C-alpha positions as CSV (number, residue, x, y, z in Angstrom):
1,M,238.2,286.9,86.8
2,K,236.1,283.9,88.4
3,S,236.7,282.5,91.4
4,A,237.9,279.3,91.9
5,K,235.1,278.6,95.1
6,I,232.4,276.1,94.2
7,L,229.3,278.0,94.5
8,A,226.7,276.8,96.9
9,L,224.2,274.2,96.2
10,P,220.4,275.1,96.0
11,P,218.5,275.1,99.6
12,T,217.6,271.4,99.2
13,N,219.6,270.4,102.2
14,C,222.2,268.4,99.7
15,S,225.3,266.8,100.9
16,L,228.6,265.8,98.9
17,I,230.8,263.5,99.4
18,Q,233.6,264.0,96.5
19,N,236.1,260.7,97.3
20,M,233.4,258.4,97.1
21,E,232.0,260.4,93.7
22,V,228.3,259.7,96.0
23,F,225.5,262.2,96.5
24,R,223.3,261.9,99.0
25,C,219.7,264.0,99.2
26,S,217.4,264.4,102.1
27,A,214.6,266.0,101.4
28,N,213.5,266.2,105.1
29,R,210.1,266.3,104.6
30,R,207.5,265.8,107.2
31,K,206.4,262.4,107.2
32,S,202.7,262.1,105.9
33,R,200.8,259.8,107.8
34,S,198.9,258.8,104.9
35,K,199.9,255.9,103.4
36,S,198.1,256.7,99.9
37,W,199.6,255.4,96.8
38,T,199.3,259.1,95.2
39,Q,201.2,260.9,98.0
40,G,203.6,258.3,98.0
41,L,204.2,258.5,94.0
42,L,204.3,262.4,94.6
43,V,207.1,262.0,97.5
44,L,209.4,259.8,95.2
45,V,209.5,262.4,92.0
46,L,210.0,265.5,94.2
47,L,213.2,263.4,96.0
48,T,214.1,262.4,92.6
49,A,213.9,265.9,91.3
50,E,216.0,266.9,94.1
51,I,218.7,264.9,93.7
52,A,218.8,265.5,89.5
53,L,219.3,268.9,91.0
54,C,222.0,268.5,93.1
55,V,223.6,266.7,90.6
56,I,223.3,269.2,87.8
57,T,224.1,272.2,90.1
58,Y,227.2,270.4,91.4
59,N,228.8,269.6,87.9
60,V,228.1,272.9,86.3
61,H,229.8,275.1,89.6
62,F,232.4,272.3,89.9
63,S,233.7,272.3,86.1
64,S,233.4,276.1,86.5
65,A,235.1,276.2,89.4
66,T,238.2,274.1,88.3
67,A,238.7,274.7,84.7
68,G,241.8,277.4,85.9
69,S,243.6,274.9,88.1
70,S,242.7,270.9,87.5
71,S,243.6,270.7,83.8
72,A,247.0,272.5,84.7
73,E,248.2,269.9,86.6
74,R,247.6,267.2,84.4
75,P,248.1,268.5,80.7
76,N,246.8,266.0,78.2
77,G,249.6,264.3,75.9
78,R,248.8,266.3,72.9
79,Q,249.8,269.1,75.0
80,K,253.0,267.6,76.4
81,L,253.9,266.7,72.8
82,L,253.5,270.1,71.5
83,S,255.3,271.6,74.1
84,N,258.8,269.0,73.5
85,E,258.5,269.7,69.9
86,Y,258.7,273.7,70.6
87,C,261.5,273.0,73.5
88,A,263.6,270.9,71.4
89,R,263.4,273.9,68.8
90,S,264.3,276.5,70.8
91,L,266.5,275.0,73.3
92,S,268.9,274.4,69.9
93,I,268.7,278.1,68.9
94,F,269.8,279.3,72.1
95,G,271.9,276.3,73.3
96,S,270.6,273.6,75.4
97,D,273.3,272.9,77.9
98,H,273.8,276.8,78.6
99,T,270.4,277.6,79.2
100,R,269.5,274.9,81.2
101,T,272.8,275.6,83.5
102,S,271.5,279.4,83.7
103,V,267.8,278.5,84.4
104,S,268.2,275.7,87.3
105,Q,271.0,277.7,89.0
106,M,268.3,280.3,90.0
107,H,265.9,277.8,90.7
108,R,264.2,278.7,93.6
109,A,265.5,276.3,96.1
110,S,269.1,278.1,95.6
111,Y,267.7,281.3,96.7
112,N,268.4,283.2,100.3
113,T,264.8,283.0,100.7
114,S,264.7,285.6,103.5
115,Q,265.9,288.3,101.3
116,Y,262.4,288.2,100.0
117,M,259.8,287.1,102.6
118,A,257.5,289.1,104.7
119,S,257.9,292.5,102.8
120,T,255.6,294.1,104.0
121,P,254.9,294.2,107.8
122,N,251.2,294.1,107.9
123,F,250.8,291.1,105.5
124,K,252.0,287.9,106.0
125,T,251.3,284.5,103.8
126,S,251.3,280.9,104.8
127,M,254.1,280.6,102.5
128,K,257.5,279.9,103.1
129,S,259.0,279.3,99.7
130,S,257.4,279.8,96.6
131,R,257.3,277.9,93.1
132,L,256.9,281.5,91.6
133,R,259.7,282.8,89.5
134,V,260.0,286.1,87.8
135,M,261.7,286.5,84.7
136,A,262.9,289.4,82.6
137,I,264.5,289.5,79.0
138,S,267.1,291.7,78.6
139,T,270.1,291.7,76.0
140,K,271.7,295.0,77.9
141,G,273.4,292.4,80.8
142,M,274.8,294.0,83.8
143,D,274.5,297.5,81.4
144,A,271.1,298.6,82.8
145,P,269.6,301.2,81.0
146,K,268.2,304.5,83.0
147,S,265.1,303.3,82.6
148,M,265.2,299.7,83.5
149,C,266.8,301.1,86.8
150,Q,264.2,303.5,87.6
151,W,261.4,301.3,87.1
152,T,262.0,297.5,87.0
153,L,265.2,297.1,88.9
154,F,264.2,300.2,92.0
155,S,260.7,299.1,92.5
156,A,261.9,295.5,92.2
157,A,264.3,296.2,94.5
158,L,261.8,298.1,97.3
159,N,259.2,295.1,97.0
160,K,261.5,292.4,97.2
161,I,260.7,290.6,93.9
162,P,263.0,288.1,93.2
163,L,263.6,289.3,89.8
164,E,265.9,286.8,87.2
165,I,267.2,288.6,83.8
166,Y,268.3,286.9,81.0
167,G,269.4,287.2,77.3
168,A,273.3,289.0,77.5
169,S,275.0,285.6,77.4
170,P,276.9,285.0,74.3
171,S,275.1,281.9,73.5
172,F,271.7,284.0,74.1
173,Q,273.1,286.4,72.2
174,A,274.1,283.8,69.2
175,G,270.6,282.5,69.2
176,L,269.0,285.9,68.7
177,Q,270.9,286.8,66.1
178,K,270.2,283.2,64.2
179,L,266.8,284.4,64.2
180,R,267.3,288.0,63.2
181,D,268.8,286.3,60.1
182,D,265.8,284.3,59.8
183,E,263.2,286.3,57.2
184,T,260.5,284.0,58.5
185,T,260.9,285.9,62.0
186,G,260.1,289.4,60.3
187,D,263.6,290.2,61.2
188,G,263.6,289.5,64.7
189,K,259.6,291.1,65.6
190,S,258.9,288.0,66.7
191,V,261.9,286.8,69.0
192,K,260.7,287.9,72.5
193,V,258.1,284.5,71.8
194,D,261.3,282.3,71.2
195,C,263.1,284.0,73.9
196,M,260.7,283.1,76.9
197,L,260.1,279.9,75.4
198,S,263.8,278.8,75.8
199,M,263.6,280.0,79.4
200,L,260.5,278.2,80.0
201,C,261.6,275.1,78.5
202,A,264.6,275.0,81.1
203,M,262.5,275.4,83.9
204,D,260.8,272.6,86.5
205,S,257.3,271.6,85.3
206,S,255.9,272.2,89.0
207,E,257.0,275.8,88.9
208,S,254.8,279.0,88.1
209,V,256.2,282.4,86.2
210,L,255.5,285.5,86.2
211,M,257.2,286.9,82.8
212,V,257.5,290.4,82.8
213,D,259.0,293.3,80.7
214,A,262.3,294.3,81.6
215,F,262.9,298.2,80.6
216,D,259.5,299.6,81.8
217,V,257.6,297.9,84.7
218,I,257.3,299.0,87.9
219,F,256.1,297.1,91.2
220,Q,254.0,298.9,93.3
221,R,253.4,295.7,95.8
222,P,255.6,293.1,97.6
223,F,256.3,289.7,96.0
224,D,254.6,288.1,98.8
225,E,251.2,290.3,97.8
226,I,251.8,288.8,94.1
227,E,251.8,285.4,95.2
228,H,248.8,285.5,97.2
229,L,247.0,287.2,94.3
230,Y,248.1,284.3,92.4
231,F,247.7,281.3,94.1
232,K,245.2,282.3,96.7
233,R,242.9,284.7,95.5
234,W,242.8,283.3,91.4
235,N,243.4,280.0,92.5
236,A,246.8,279.7,90.1
237,P,244.9,279.7,86.6
238,E,246.7,277.9,84.1
239,F,247.8,281.0,82.0
240,T,246.6,284.6,82.6
241,V,247.7,287.9,80.3
242,S,247.6,291.7,81.3
243,T,245.2,293.8,79.3
244,E,245.2,297.3,78.1
245,S,242.4,300.4,76.4
246,N,244.5,300.4,73.5
247,C,243.9,297.4,70.9
248,W,247.8,296.9,69.6
249,P,248.4,296.0,66.7
250,N,245.8,296.9,65.3
251,W,246.4,295.8,61.9
252,V,246.3,292.1,62.6
253,E,242.8,290.6,61.9
254,G,241.0,288.6,64.5
255,I,242.3,291.0,67.6
256,C,240.4,294.4,67.7
257,G,237.0,294.1,66.5
258,V,234.1,293.2,68.8
259,T,233.5,289.7,67.4
260,D,237.0,288.6,68.6
261,Q,236.4,289.5,71.9
262,P,235.7,288.0,75.0
263,P,233.2,289.1,77.5
264,V,234.4,292.3,79.4
265,P,233.6,292.9,83.0
266,P,232.2,296.5,84.1
267,G,235.5,298.7,84.8
268,G,237.7,296.4,82.6
269,T,239.8,296.7,79.9
270,P,239.2,294.8,77.0
271,Y,242.8,294.4,74.6
272,I,245.3,291.7,75.6
273,N,248.8,293.4,76.5
274,S,251.7,290.6,76.5
275,G,254.0,293.2,78.9
276,V,252.9,291.0,81.9
277,M,251.7,287.4,81.7
278,I,251.6,284.7,84.6
279,G,250.9,280.9,84.7
280,S,252.5,277.5,85.1
281,V,255.4,276.6,83.4
282,E,253.3,273.8,80.9
283,A,250.7,276.1,80.3
284,F,252.7,279.0,79.2
285,K,254.9,276.9,77.2
286,E,252.0,276.0,75.2
287,V,250.9,279.1,74.6
288,M,254.1,280.5,73.4
289,G,254.4,277.3,71.3
290,R,251.1,278.3,70.0
291,A,252.1,281.9,69.2
292,L,255.2,280.6,67.2
293,D,252.6,278.5,65.2
294,Q,251.4,282.2,63.9
295,R,254.3,282.9,62.1
296,K,252.8,280.5,59.3
297,L,250.2,282.5,59.3
298,G,252.0,285.6,58.7
299,V,251.5,287.0,62.4
300,L,254.9,288.6,63.2
301,D,254.5,290.6,66.2
302,D,254.7,288.9,70.0
303,Q,251.6,290.4,71.0
304,A,249.3,289.6,68.2
305,A,250.3,286.3,67.8
306,T,249.4,286.0,71.9
307,A,246.1,287.4,71.2
308,R,244.7,285.4,68.8
309,V,246.1,282.1,71.1
310,V,244.4,283.4,74.1
311,Y,240.9,284.5,72.3
312,E,240.7,281.3,70.3
313,N,241.3,279.3,73.7
314,V,239.2,281.8,76.3
315,E,236.0,280.0,76.5
316,S,237.6,277.1,77.9
317,Q,238.8,279.2,80.5
318,R,242.4,277.7,80.2
319,F,244.1,281.1,78.9
320,L,242.3,284.2,80.9
321,M,242.8,287.5,81.1
322,D,243.3,290.1,83.9
323,H,240.5,292.8,82.5
324,L,240.5,294.6,86.2
325,S,243.8,295.1,86.4
326,E,244.6,293.2,89.3
327,L,247.9,292.3,88.5
328,S,249.4,295.0,86.1
329,S,248.0,298.1,84.4
330,A,249.1,299.3,81.4
331,A,249.3,303.2,80.9
332,Y,249.0,303.8,77.5
333,P,246.0,306.1,76.2
334,P,243.5,305.9,75.9
335,K,243.4,305.0,79.6
336,P,243.4,308.2,81.5
337,I,246.0,309.6,83.7
338,Y,246.1,307.9,87.1
339,N,245.3,308.6,90.6
340,E,247.6,308.6,93.5
341,I,247.1,307.5,96.6
342,E,249.7,307.0,99.8
343,I,249.6,304.4,101.9
344,E,252.0,304.1,104.9
345,G,254.4,306.5,103.7
346,R,254.1,305.2,100.2
347,G,252.2,306.6,97.0
348,Y,251.0,304.2,94.6
349,F,248.9,304.7,91.5
350,V,245.4,303.3,91.0
351,D,244.2,302.4,88.0
352,P,241.4,304.9,86.7
353,V,238.9,302.5,85.0
354,S,239.0,299.4,87.2
355,K,239.3,301.7,90.2
356,T,242.1,299.0,91.6
357,V,245.8,299.7,92.8
358,P,247.3,296.8,90.4
359,M,250.9,295.1,91.8
360,M,252.4,296.8,88.6
361,I,252.2,299.4,86.6
362,H,253.0,299.1,83.1
363,L,254.3,302.1,80.9
364,N,254.0,300.6,77.4
365,G,254.2,302.6,74.0
366,D,255.7,306.1,74.1
367,I,254.1,307.7,77.0
368,P,255.9,310.4,78.7
369,K,257.6,308.2,81.1
370,D,259.4,311.1,83.0
371,V,255.9,312.7,84.1
372,Y,255.9,309.2,85.8
373,G,259.1,309.6,87.3
374,Q,258.0,312.9,88.8
375,K,255.3,311.5,90.8
376,M,257.5,308.2,92.4
377,W,257.6,308.0,96.1
378,Y,261.1,306.8,96.0
379,L,262.8,309.5,93.7
380,T,263.1,313.0,94.1
381,D,264.3,314.6,90.7
382,G,264.8,311.4,89.1
383,R,267.7,310.1,91.6
384,L,267.0,307.6,94.4
385,N,266.0,308.9,97.9
386,N,269.2,308.8,100.3
387,D,267.6,306.9,102.9
388,L,266.9,304.0,100.4
389,V,270.3,303.9,98.4
390,E,271.9,301.1,100.3
391,T,268.4,298.8,100.3
392,V,268.6,299.4,96.7
393,R,272.3,298.8,96.1
394,D,272.5,295.9,97.8
395,Y,269.6,293.9,96.3
396,V,270.4,290.8,95.0
397,V,268.8,289.9,91.5
398,S,270.2,287.1,89.0
399,V,271.8,287.9,85.3
400,D,272.1,284.9,83.5
401,G,272.6,282.8,86.2
402,E,274.8,284.5,88.1
403,R,274.1,286.9,91.3
404,V,274.9,290.4,90.9
405,T,273.3,293.5,92.7
406,V,271.3,296.8,91.6
407,G,274.4,298.7,92.3
408,D,276.5,296.5,89.8
409,M,273.7,296.8,87.3
410,C,273.3,300.7,88.0
411,S,276.6,302.2,89.0
412,S,276.2,305.7,87.6
413,Y,273.3,306.1,90.2
414,F,276.0,305.4,93.4
């Protein structure tokens, strides 16, 4: 992940006035008492070279530093036009009025933010309210399956994640059925993209979103640390997708070959995993819209479609990959079993490749999830620890725009 900080200029004693777009350079060289024409010309040549070096260096570093942020704030006309086209189609499938109402009801301004802020005593951020929303798609509604309770909901409650779940409403179900009946969607294999796009199109363009799989994600770190990673350390890149060691689906052309891959840093994983993605609403809509366009080329898998879009644009640094698993680590082999550490009474999985403690663990694929269940610090024999029952049971999340508790969704546990 490239830092968005402007790198230091060479030691030529250059100062930059950005708001006036003026470069001032001072060689501060010892004045020569000789007034010969030759020496004067030499000083002039050196000074000119230093000015050119300042300008070139600044342009290179500044364009690299701001590639992940400035264009997100000023999408061009073509991007907006494409987003509008994608949104019109998506909202027509899922019912624009209902979708907009459900998503707007859970705008961050309507949250009781005291539930989410300052979730770790030793980690404070300067943010009192967030532009980041956390969303997942589940067609189960209030009837959350066991895996969703144990992993996603329980860990969200313990880390104060403002989770919003969409997909169980009648209008949403009708839209899904319409897509499944459409032979161009591959019997519904790529409808996840349509679902995400419908939610994104109902959001405010100034917001950012973290999109996660609903059933198999474990939040390891608190919400304010996720905010800090995205907004402060990463400087809010337009769009970033998680990665994994396994390439899937491996039969789709253009996502598994060596020549298809962008450079991977040491300790990084190379392949896209679309189970965890984060970015600005506008960039997110563009990525999902372009992923829908991949259907015309016969790509019916959402992860393959997303991979193609990101790989085609990775050199521009607009769409990035979390190679070092700072945000999320996908557990599916051939990645080795996670190492474990304990911090302040909590157990954490350490990514065995990058050696980081990811914000989330994605138990993707057919890995034996029960093995991880036996190691979770908040579970004993698959059940929630007694001292945590009240905290988790009473935690509020959103289901299709309605506030409900984890206890309502996982009643068999309480």
